[in-house]
N, C-alpha and C positions, 0 to 999 in steps of 0.2 A: 504493499499500499504506499503510494507516494504521499508527500506532505500536502499536496493540493487536495487529494481525496480525503485524507484524514481531517484537514481543516473544513471541508465541505460537510462531511458527516457530523463533525462537531457542531457546525452551525445549524444543521437540520435538527440535531438533538436539542440544542439550546432554544431554538425558535419553536420547535414543537412543544417543549416543556412549557414555555410561556403560553402557548395556545391552550394546552390542557389546563393550565392554572387559571386562565382569564375569567371564566364565570365564577370562580371561587374568589377572585381578587376584587371583592366588593363587599359593601355592608350587607348584613343579612337581610336588610330592608329591600334590597334589590336582587333580582335574578335575571340575567341577561339584559341588564339595564332597564328592567321593568319593575315598578313599585309593586310588590307582592305582600299578601297578608302575612302576619307573624307566623312562623312555623311552616311556611309553604315549602321551603327547601326540603323539608323532611316528609312532605306529603307525597303521595304516589305520583301525581302529575309533576311535581318538582324533580323527584328522583328519576322519573322517566325521561324528562328533558335533559338532565345531566348525562344520563346513560347514552342517549342518542348523540349528544354532542361529542362525548369522550370517544365513542366508537368511530365516528366519522373522522375525527381529528387523528386518531391512531392510524387509520387507513391512509390519511393524507400524509403522515409522517413516513410511513413505510413507502408510499409511492414516490414521495420526494427523494428518499434515500436511493431508491432504484435509479431515478433519473439523474441525480447528481453523480452517482458511481459511473454511469454511462458517459457522462459529459466530461468528468474530470480528466480523463486521459488526454483529450484533444483540446479542450477549451477550459483549462483550470480556473481562470478568473470568472468565466460565465457560470462555472459550477458553484462557486461561493455565492454569487449573486442569487442563483436559482435556489440554493439551500436556504437562504433567508426569505426569499419571496414566496415560494411554493407553499410551505406550511402555514405562513402568515395569511396568504390570500385564502387558502381553503379553510382555515380556522375562522377567519372573519366572516366568510360567507355562511358557514355552519352556524356561527353565533347569531347572525342576523335572521337566519331561517328560524331558529328557536325563539328568538325575540318575538318575531311575527306570531308564532304559534301561542306564545304565553300572554299576548295582549288580552285575551278573553278572561284571564285570571287576575288582571291588574286590580289593585286597590288604591284608591286615591290618598295621597298624603295628607296629614292632619292640617297642613296650611303652610303658606310661604311666609317667612319672616322678613321684615324689611331691613335693609342694611344701612348703617351710618357709615358713609364712606369718607367722612371728613378726616383730615390728618389727626385731629384731637381724639379720634375714636380708639387710638392705641399708640403705644410708643415702641420703637424698635428696642429689642433687648440689647444690653450693653456688649454682649459677646459678639454682636455683628462686626465690631471692629477687627475681630480675628480673621475676617474674610479679605482684609487688606494684606495680611502677611504673605500669602503666596504670590502676590504681584512682585515680590522681590526675586522670585525664582528666575523669570525671564531676564531680569537685569543682571542677575549674578552670571547666568549662562552667556549673556552678550559680553560681559567683561572677561569671562574666560576665553571666549572665541577670539576676542580682540588680542589678548595677551598671548594666544597660541596661533595667531594668523598664519605664521610661516609654516605650521605644521599641517594646515588644511590643503589637500590636493587640489590641482587645478580643476578637476572634474570629480564630483561626488554624487552618490545615489540619493535621490529624493522620493523615490516611489518603489514599492516592491509588489510583485505578483503573488498569486495564491500559493505558489511553490516556494516562496521565501526569497526568490532571486530578484535583484534589482532590475527594473525595466524602464526607469527613467532617470536621467542624469542632469545635473546643472553645472554651469561654469561657476568658478570661484569669483563672485562678485558680492558687494555689501548686501545688495537686494536679495540674492539667493541665500546668502548665509544667515542674515538677520531676519529675513522674511517670516519664517515659521514662528520665531519668538514674538515678532510683532503682532502677528495673527493671533497667537495664543493669548497675549496680553489683552487684545482686543475682545476675544471670546470671553475672557474672564470678567471683563468690565460689563459686557452685554448681559452675562448671567447675573451679576450683581444688581443691575438695573432692573432685570426681569424680577429678581426677588423683592426688590422694593415695590415695584408695580403690583405684584401679587399681594404683598402685605397691606398695602393702603387700598387696594381695589377689590378686596374680598371681605367676606363677613368675618366677624371676630369669633373664630372657633379654634379649638386646640390644634386642629390640622394645619391651620396657618403657620403656626410656630414650627411645627414638624417639618413642613415643606421648607420653610426658610432654613432650617438646619441641613437639610439635604442639599439645598442649593449652595450653602456655604462649603459643605463637604465637596461638592461638585467643582467648586472653584479650586480647591486644593488638588483635586484629581486633574483637572485640565492644566494646572501649573505644572504638575509632575510630568504629565504626558508631553506637552508641548516643550517643556524644558529638555526633556529627553530627545525629542525630535530634533530641536534646535542644536543639540550638541553632537548630532550624528556626523557632521563634516569633520570634527576633530576626535570624536570618541566613538569607538565601536560598541554599539549596543544591539544585542540580538533581537530580532523582531519578535521572538517568542516572549520576551520580557514585557513588551507593550501589550501583546495579546493577553497575557496572564494577569497583568495589573487591571486591564479593562474588564475581563470577565470577573474577577474577584470583586471589583467595585460595583459592577452591575448586580452581581448576586447579592451583595450586602444591602444595596439600596432596595432591591426587590423584596428580600427578606424582612427588612425593617418596615418597609411600606405596607407589606402583607399583614404584619403583625398589628399595625395601627388601624388599617382599614377594616379588618375582620373583627376587631375588638367590639363586643356588643356594648361596652360601656362608653365608647366614643360617641359624642353627638353627631348626627347626620344632618346635613344641610337639606331642607325640604325644597324640592323643586318639582314642578308639575311634569308628568310624562309627556304632555301635549307639546312642550317646548324642546324635547330632545328628538334629534333626528339620527338615525343609524346608531343610536345608543351612545354616541360620544359627542355629538355637535349640538350645542345648546344656543337657542335664539329666542330671547324673551325681551321685547322692547319695554315692558312694564317693570322689569327687574333692574334696579339701579346698580347692582353689582356688575363690575367689569369681569371678574373671574369668579367661577363657582366650582364647587367640588365635583370631581369626576364621578361618574356611576361605574366606570370601568377602571380599575387600577387606582393608583395613589396620586394625589396631587390636584391640580386645578386646570380647568379648561376656560377658554375665553367665552364671554357672552356675546355672540355676534349680533344680538339685538341692540346693543349699547354702541352709540356712535363713537364714544372715546375708545372702544375697542379697535376700531378700524384705524384711528390715528396711531394707537400703539403698534398695530400690525405694520403700518406704513413706515414708522420709525424703525422697527425691528428689521424689515426687509431692506431699508436704506442702509442701515448699520452693517448688515451682513454683506450687502453689495460692496460697501466701502472696505470691509475687511478682506474680502476676496480679491479686490482690486490691488490692495496693499500686498497680499501674499504673492501675487503674480509678480 
């Protein structure tokens, strides 16, 4: 088994596991993003829906594995992409099918609480200042590269294929050497701004603080990853190290988020089913909140019915476009 095939099968297993977990990664109040009566998950219709979903997802995982094994030999990069897409597409299609079947069992939520979105509605915790610490990592890496400029080869790899072999190279220029560090620092700032937007644009619930903690942890993760990528011209870092750190961080975030979301003691934000589309898109012009709790998974999603949401999206897209331009 070559490395591309192994990586593809690992991606199938990871994505498939996420798909199997998806209907369980929500408050007991919801099943397939539909508001259901208390105890419905343990009822026969609830168990039957979960059994059907799991059966079809397992079949999709097996089929995806067969496809990527056949593709990995000739098109290793395509195999990795298919390994992530095929289980996800099949799982989401099955999820939406079960969501449609469960609409007849839906129970209305007790009501929708109004949100106080003024800045005085809450204060940022003091530990938020710790999010600024990892911004020093790209600066330290840039200083190291400058001090070891003569050791950087005239051409160095900047991209690797599924087999772990470099397939794109860059010339030794300031833009090519420092570009990944600039992009990483920009991404960290964007993530911090997103955390502030969610904190002040969502209702005051315990999950708001939990999400802020994860975003701060993500800033540290991005600082570590992009600092490592930025040091590649002068320091040999195996690709497996980046993959391992990424998988470990993703697993830790998923485990912690799952624990919070499925905790019956955690308060659940009440939103009406009629404003949710495809189980994950929320659009309610009467809701003043810019961000609302997801019904699938952990965290927040944007309220597309709020005009301010579109301004934030435009700013986010503009910021990402600027970062990509800098990276080039």
